[in-house]
C-alpha positions as CSV (number, residue, x, y, z in Angstrom):
1,M,78.1,85.0,73.8
2,K,81.0,84.7,71.7
3,V,84.1,86.9,73.3
4,A,87.6,87.2,73.5
5,Y,89.8,88.0,76.3
6,V,93.2,90.3,76.4
7,G,95.4,90.4,79.6
8,I,98.0,89.4,81.9
9,D,98.1,87.8,85.6
10,I,97.7,91.4,87.2
11,L,94.1,91.4,86.6
12,Y,93.5,87.3,86.4
13,P,90.2,87.5,88.0
14,V,88.7,89.4,85.0
15,L,89.5,86.3,82.7
16,T,88.2,83.8,85.3
17,S,85.1,85.7,86.1
18,L,84.3,86.1,82.2
19,Y,84.6,82.3,82.0
20,D,82.4,81.7,85.0
21,T,79.7,83.7,83.1
22,G,79.2,81.1,80.6
23,C,80.4,83.1,77.9
24,D,82.1,81.2,74.9
25,I,85.9,82.9,75.1
26,I,86.9,82.0,71.5
27,K,90.6,83.4,72.0
28,I,92.9,84.8,74.5
29,F,95.4,87.2,74.0
30,T,98.5,87.9,76.5
31,C,101.8,89.3,75.9
32,K,105.4,88.6,77.2
33,T,106.2,89.5,80.7
34,D,109.3,89.3,82.9
35,N,107.7,86.9,85.0
36,I,109.5,88.4,87.9
37,T,107.6,91.3,88.9
38,E,104.7,90.8,86.1
39,F,103.2,87.7,85.0
40,N,101.5,86.1,82.2
41,T,101.8,82.3,83.4
42,K,98.1,81.9,84.9
43,T,96.7,83.2,81.8
44,I,98.7,81.2,79.5
45,E,97.9,78.0,81.8
46,F,94.3,78.9,81.6
47,A,94.1,79.1,77.9
48,N,96.0,75.9,77.6
49,S,93.8,73.9,80.2
50,H,90.6,75.1,78.6
51,N,91.7,74.5,75.1
52,I,91.2,78.1,74.2
53,P,93.4,79.6,71.1
54,L,96.2,81.8,72.5
55,Q,98.1,84.5,70.9
56,I,101.4,86.0,72.5
57,N,102.2,88.3,70.0
58,K,100.9,91.8,70.0
59,I,97.4,92.4,68.4
60,T,96.9,93.9,65.0
61,Q,94.1,95.2,63.3
62,D,93.8,91.9,61.1
63,D,93.6,90.1,64.4
64,L,90.3,92.2,65.4
65,Y,88.8,91.6,62.0
66,D,89.5,87.8,62.2
67,L,87.5,88.0,65.6
68,V,84.4,89.7,63.9
69,A,84.5,87.3,61.2
70,N,84.3,84.7,63.9
71,G,81.3,86.0,65.4
72,C,82.8,87.8,68.5
73,E,80.6,89.9,70.3
74,F,82.9,92.0,72.3
75,V,86.5,92.0,73.7
76,L,87.4,92.2,77.3
77,F,90.7,93.5,78.4
78,G,92.5,92.9,81.9
79,G,95.7,94.5,81.6
80,Y,98.0,94.8,78.4
81,Y,101.2,96.4,77.6
82,Y,100.3,97.8,74.1
83,R,97.9,100.1,72.7
84,I,95.7,98.5,70.0
85,P,93.9,99.4,67.0
86,V,90.2,100.0,67.7
87,I,87.6,99.4,64.9
88,D,84.0,100.1,64.6
89,E,82.8,96.7,64.0
90,L,84.2,95.4,67.4
91,R,83.1,96.5,71.0
92,I,86.1,96.4,73.4
93,V,86.0,97.0,77.0
94,N,89.0,98.1,79.1
95,T,89.3,97.0,82.9
96,H,91.3,99.8,84.6
97,P,92.2,99.6,88.3
98,A,91.5,103.3,89.2
99,L,88.6,105.4,89.4
100,L,88.8,107.0,86.2
101,P,89.3,109.9,85.1
102,L,91.7,110.0,88.3
103,G,94.7,107.6,87.5
104,R,94.8,107.2,84.0
105,G,98.1,105.5,82.9
106,A,99.8,102.3,83.1
107,W,100.6,102.4,87.1
108,P,97.6,103.3,89.0
109,M,98.0,101.0,91.8
110,P,101.5,101.7,93.1
111,L,100.8,105.5,92.8
112,T,97.5,105.4,94.5
113,I,99.3,104.5,97.8
114,L,102.3,106.9,96.7
115,K,100.1,109.8,96.5
116,G,98.1,108.7,99.9
117,L,94.9,108.7,98.4
118,N,92.1,107.0,100.6
119,E,90.1,105.6,98.0
120,S,90.3,103.7,94.6
121,G,88.5,101.1,92.6
122,V,87.9,99.7,89.2
123,T,86.7,101.0,86.0
124,M,85.4,99.2,83.0
125,H,85.0,101.7,79.8
126,K,84.7,101.4,76.2
127,M,88.1,101.3,74.4
128,V,89.2,104.2,72.2
129,L,92.2,105.2,70.7
130,A,93.2,107.9,73.6
131,L,94.5,105.9,76.5
132,D,92.0,105.3,79.2
133,E,89.5,108.1,77.9
134,G,86.6,105.9,77.0
135,D,83.2,106.4,78.2
136,V,82.4,104.6,81.8
137,I,80.3,101.4,81.4
138,L,80.9,100.3,85.4
139,Q,82.6,101.7,88.2
140,E,83.2,100.3,91.6
141,K,85.0,102.1,94.4
142,V,87.1,100.5,97.0
143,P,89.0,102.1,100.2
144,V,92.4,102.4,100.5
145,F,93.8,102.2,104.0
146,P,96.8,103.7,105.5
147,D,98.8,100.4,105.9
148,D,98.0,99.2,102.4
149,D,100.6,97.9,100.1
150,L,100.4,96.9,96.6
151,I,99.4,93.5,97.1
152,T,96.4,94.3,99.7
153,L,95.0,96.9,97.5
154,T,95.4,94.7,94.3
155,Q,93.3,92.1,96.2
156,R,90.7,94.4,97.3
157,Q,90.2,95.6,93.6
158,W,90.2,91.8,92.6
159,S,87.2,91.3,95.0
160,V,85.0,93.6,93.1
161,I,85.8,92.0,89.7
162,P,83.5,89.2,89.6
163,K,80.3,90.9,90.4
164,M,81.3,93.5,87.6
165,V,82.2,91.1,84.9
166,N,78.8,89.1,85.7
167,T,76.7,92.5,85.5
168,L,78.7,93.4,82.1
169,V,77.9,90.1,80.5
170,S,74.3,89.9,81.7
171,D,73.2,93.3,80.4
172,F,75.9,94.1,77.9
173,D,73.8,95.7,75.3
174,N,72.2,98.1,77.5
175,L,75.4,98.9,79.5
176,W,77.5,99.5,76.3
177,N,74.7,101.7,74.9
178,S,74.4,103.7,78.0
179,A,77.9,104.3,79.0
180,K,78.6,107.9,80.0
181,P,81.5,110.2,79.6
182,Q,84.0,110.2,82.3
183,V,83.3,113.2,84.9
184,G,85.7,114.6,87.3
185,Q,89.3,116.0,87.1
186,A,91.2,113.9,84.8
187,E,94.7,112.9,85.7
188,Y,97.3,111.1,83.5
189,W,99.8,109.3,86.1
190,E,103.2,109.0,84.3
191,M,105.4,106.4,84.8
192,P,107.1,106.9,88.0
193,E,111.0,108.2,87.9
194,E,113.4,105.8,89.6
195,S,114.1,108.3,92.4
196,E,110.4,107.7,93.3
197,Y,111.1,104.1,94.1
198,T,114.7,104.5,95.6
199,V,115.3,104.1,99.3
200,T,118.7,105.5,101.0
201,D,120.3,105.1,104.3
202,Q,119.5,108.8,104.6
203,M,115.6,108.2,104.7
204,N,113.5,107.9,107.5
205,F,111.1,105.1,108.1
206,D,108.0,106.9,107.2
207,K,109.3,107.7,103.7
208,A,110.9,104.4,102.8
209,D,107.7,102.5,104.3
210,L,105.4,104.3,101.9
211,I,107.7,103.7,99.0
212,L,108.2,100.0,99.6
213,R,104.3,99.4,100.2
214,A,103.7,101.2,97.1
215,F,105.9,99.3,94.9
216,L,106.0,95.9,96.9
217,S,106.0,93.4,94.1
218,Y,108.1,95.5,91.8
219,E,111.6,96.5,91.6
220,C,112.8,99.1,94.3
221,F,116.3,100.4,94.9
222,Y,118.4,100.8,98.0
223,I,121.4,103.2,98.1
224,N,123.8,103.3,100.8
225,T,125.4,106.8,100.5
226,T,128.1,106.1,102.8
227,A,129.5,103.0,101.1
228,N,128.3,104.0,97.8
229,E,126.5,100.9,97.0
230,K,123.3,100.2,95.0
231,Y,121.1,97.3,95.4
232,E,117.8,96.1,93.6
233,M,115.3,94.7,95.8
234,I,112.0,93.0,95.1
235,G,109.7,92.4,98.1
236,A,111.5,94.8,100.7
237,T,109.5,95.9,103.6
238,A,110.6,98.9,106.1
239,H,110.8,98.6,109.7
240,K,111.1,100.8,112.9
241,G,113.7,100.0,115.6
242,N,117.1,98.7,115.8
243,A,118.1,96.4,112.8
244,P,118.5,92.6,113.8
245,G,121.0,90.5,112.6
246,S,120.6,89.2,109.2
247,S,119.7,85.6,108.4
248,C,121.7,83.8,105.5
249,N,119.2,84.8,103.1
250,T,117.8,88.3,104.4
251,H,119.4,91.4,103.7
252,V,119.3,94.4,106.2
253,F,119.8,97.8,105.1
254,P,119.7,100.8,107.6
255,L,117.4,104.0,107.7
256,I,117.9,107.0,109.8
257,D,115.3,105.5,112.4
258,G,114.9,101.9,111.2
259,Y,115.8,99.4,108.6
260,V,114.8,97.6,105.6
261,L,114.7,93.6,105.3
262,C,114.5,92.0,101.8
263,D,115.2,88.5,100.6
264,R,115.3,89.1,97.0
265,V,118.3,91.3,96.3
266,R,120.8,92.0,93.7
267,R,123.8,94.4,93.9
268,L,124.3,96.6,91.2
């Protein structure tokens, strides 16, 4: 089958699994990322190493019609910043890291942890104009454990993707035609406010730990209310007990009943 792929590295196994099915990937689309907390480097490298045409500019309706003209049978998404046009002539499948209709929106994985849910998953659905509302083609559940962080949850979601992509490709027409409307309580999860990923010296371990696990590979903030200082942190972790002395590269920030450690810190 001739297919196209759209995505960034957050769902990179969608791309590699699609390639492993033997599909002819005629074009890869990605978008600019900061390559600090979200990345496109693996996707770009994959396109270049496999001599697949690559586009980083935002997808237009003309791009989709060009795919149709070149015999593309469907497009598979694995994370993308922008809404795109949807045309009747081209079947488009989105991969969403949540159990739709719960967790619509751009931040389902951090918010799954922040909300304390015990279950998540991956949904492949028809791309429609309304965000994350298309009929469900495939869906796989994964557990969420009490000590999960953004990385461990992402890895567990990644683990079900190869099988899903293989199933999708092996019976695409039937799965597309038999897709079902989303069932259950629909929730669109808004982008979190800065206060939801900010830790302070007046916060206890449990609350700080939940925030830092939920946003582990994204920016979080720490505010020392006593000293009136604010820091940006990436990869910070919360710990119970008395704070150790800091090493030359590790910053230590106090909590009420613990402390935060982080190597990647910027004072604001």
